[in-house]
Residue, then its C-alpha position, 0 to 999 in steps of 0.5 A: m381107130t378110136r372113137a369116144h362116146h360121151g354120155h350124159s352125167h346121172a348126177p343130180a343138178s339141185y342139191g346145193r341147196a340141200f347141203a345149204i340147209g343141211i349144214t346150216l341145221n347141223v351147226a344149229f344142232v352141234l352148238l345145242e349139243l355142245t351147250y347141253g351136253f356140258l351143262s348136263r354132264s352127259l358123255a352121249l351128248v358131247a360125244d353126238a356133238g363131235h360125230n354130228a360136227s364131223d358130219v358138217l364137215g363131211l357136208l362141206i368136203s361132200w359139198g365141195a366135191y358135188i361143185l367141184a364135179k360140175r367144172k369143165p374138162s381142161a388141157r390139164y384136168t381131161y376128165g374134170l374134177r369128176r372123181s373129186s366126189i370119190l375122194a370125197s366119199l373116201a374123206n366121209a368114211v376116214l372121218l367116222f371111223v376118226a369119230v369112232g375112235a374119240i367116242l370108244l376112248e372117252a366112253v371107256r373112260r366114262l365106264t370106269h368113272p361114271e358121272p351123273i347126267t340130267a336125263v331130261t335135258v339129254m333126252w330132250v337135245a336128242a330128240v330134237g336130233i332126231v328131227i334135224n338128222a331126219v329131215t337133213a336125210y331126207l334132203f339127200a334120200s333121191g339122189s342116194r340111190h345113185d351118187l355115193n357121194l350123197r349117200s353117204a351124207f344121207q348114211h350120216m344123217m340117218a344114223d344120227a336120227l337113229v342114234s339120237l332116238g337111242v339117246v332118248i332111250a338111254g336117257a328115259l332108262m337112267a330117269l327111271t333107273g338112275w344107272l349111270w352106266l347107261d350113258p357111256a353104254i349108249s356111247l359105244l352103241v354110237a360107235a357100233v352104229i357109226l362102223l357098221g353104217s361106213w364100213g361099206l361107205l369105205r370099202e366102195s370109196v377105197n375100191l373106187t380110187l383103186d378103180a375097181v369096177p363100180e358095185g351093180v356092174d358085171p364086166a363078163t357080161i358086158k364083154a359078152y354083149l360086146a362079143a355078140l355085135p355083129g362083126v366082133m370075133e374077139v373082145h380084149n383090154l376090157h376095162v371098166w371103172g368110175m369117173s366118179t360117184t356117178e359116172i363109169a367108163l369103159t375102154a375095149h378093144l373089139v376085134m373086127p377083122n371086116g372092119i366097121p359096117n358104118d358110123t351108126f354101129y357106134t351109136q348104137v352100142q353106145h346107147e346100148l351101153h349106156d341104156e343097159f349098163g350105166i356106162e356114160h364114157a365108152t371108148l372103144q379101139v376097133e382092130y382088123g388083125g387077129a388078137e395076137a396083133c395087139r400086146f394088150a390082149p391077154d386080160e393080165v396085161v395093162 
C-alpha cells in the first residue's frame, strides 16, 4: 500500500523583481568597469568586470531556474522542473571556477610585466562596485537561508563587495607607494576570494545533482523516527534527496504486520516529517510481511 503526500515549497515567491534589479545594476557596473579599466590600464578592474559579467550570466541562469521551478508537473515531467534550480547552482559554481582561471592567467602575466594604472580611477570605480554588489546581495539575503539557488546569487554579490573593497585598498596603496605589482596582486586576491567562496557552492550543487542527502538532514534520525511510529516493526529502503534547492523528498518502506491504524496515520507522519525534518514530499510504502519479503530490504540494494 503506497500513499504519497505533498507539502508546500519553502521557496520565496517574490524574487523575480530582485533578479531584474540585480541584473540591471550589475550590467551597468560591468560596462563602467570595462570602460574605466581600459582607460586606466587596470587589470584589477578589467578582471573584476569579467567576474561581474559571469555574475550577470549567473543571475540570468538562476532567474531562469527560479521561473522554471514554479512550472506545474506534466505527464513527462511528473515532478515539474524543480531540479532546474540545482542545475543552475551547479552552472554558477562552474562559471566561477572558469572566472578564477582567467584571472589567474592574466594576473601571472601582469606580475612579470607590470603596467602603470590610474589608481584614483580604480578606487572610485571599485567604490561604486561596493555599493552595487552590497545592494544586490541584500536583495537575496533572506532567500539565501533556505535556497541554494538564491544563496549562490547572494554569495557572489557579497564576495564581489569584499573584492571591490580590496581593490579600493590596493588603489590607495598604489597611489601612496607607486608599487605596480599591487594591481596583479589584488587580482590574485580576487581569484582566491572567488575560489574560497565558490567551493562550498560547487560541493553542495554536485551533491544535490547526485541525489545526495541534503546538508543539514540526518537520515539516521529520520529512520529512527519512522521506526518508532506505532505499529512499525522495521524501516528499510529509505531514500532522502533534494527535489530542488528548496524541497526535500523521501521514500521509505515501513514493515507494519498489523496494518495501518487509519488514514490519519499518513496525515500525522506527513506533518511531522515536514515540521521536524523539512521533508516536502514523502512517499511511504507499508508492508505486512517481514523485511525478507521485500527485495529492497538490504540498505545496499537500490
